C-alpha positions in Angstrom: -56.8 -107.4 64.9 -56.8 -111.1 65.7 -55.1 -113.4 63.2 -58.3 -115.4 62.9 -59.9 -112.5 61.0 -57.3 -113.1 58.3 -59.1 -116.3 57.3 -62.3 -114.6 56.2 -63.3 -114.7 52.5 -60.4 -116.7 51.0 -61.3 -118.1 47.6 -58.4 -117.4 45.3 -54.6 -117.7 45.3 -54.3 -113.9 45.6 -56.6 -113.8 48.6 -54.7 -116.7 50.1 -51.4 -114.8 49.7 -53.0 -111.7 51.3 -54.2 -113.9 54.2 -50.6 -115.0 54.8 -49.5 -111.3 54.8 -52.3 -110.5 57.3 -51.4 -113.4 59.5 -47.8 -112.2 59.6 -48.8 -108.7 60.4 -50.6 -110.1 63.4 -47.3 -111.5 64.7 -47.9 -115.1 63.7 -45.2 -117.3 62.1 -46.0 -119.1 58.9 -43.7 -122.0 57.9 -43.6 -124.7 55.2 -43.7 -128.1 56.9 -42.0 -130.9 55.0 -43.8 -133.6 56.9 -47.3 -132.1 56.3 -46.4 -130.9 52.8 -48.2 -127.6 53.4 -48.0 -124.2 55.1 -48.5 -124.3 58.8 -48.8 -121.8 61.6 -46.1 -122.2 64.3 -49.0 -122.3 66.8 -50.3 -125.5 65.3 -47.9 -127.4 67.5 -50.3 -126.7 70.4 -53.4 -125.2 68.8 -54.9 -127.1 65.8 -57.8 -124.6 65.2 -56.1 -122.9 62.2 -55.2 -126.2 60.6 -58.2 -126.4 58.2 -57.6 -122.8 57.1 -53.9 -123.4 56.4 -54.7 -126.5 54.4 -57.1 -124.4 52.2 -54.5 -121.7 51.8 -51.9 -124.2 50.8 -54.2 -125.8 48.2 -55.1 -122.4 46.7 -51.5 -121.4 46.5 -50.7 -124.9 45.0 -48.1 -125.6 47.8 -47.4 -129.3 48.2 -43.6 -129.4 48.2 -40.6 -127.3 49.2 -40.2 -126.4 45.5 -43.8 -125.3 45.0 -43.5 -123.3 48.2 -40.5 -121.5 46.8 -42.3 -120.7 43.6 -45.3 -119.3 45.6 -43.0 -117.3 47.8 -41.4 -115.7 44.7 -44.7 -115.1 43.1 -46.5 -113.6 46.2 -43.6 -112.6 48.4 -44.9 -114.7 51.2 -41.9 -114.2 53.4 -41.9 -110.4 53.2 -42.4 -109.9 57.0 
């Protein structure tokens, strides 16, 4: 499965969290970026194609600071992989 398939049908916070789990199962690295104030895929350093999706996921999970990331991580176990 390609990580891009993980971005299909994301409309709620629960679906956004499941997308993060799916992305990680595909071997991708998801990080919180202090500069961008959102979740990013490591690959965004050289491939901006997932940027729009990661912005949407961050908004659905209400992640806009390190603190809100930690809350979302505790709620949805985002770093489980």
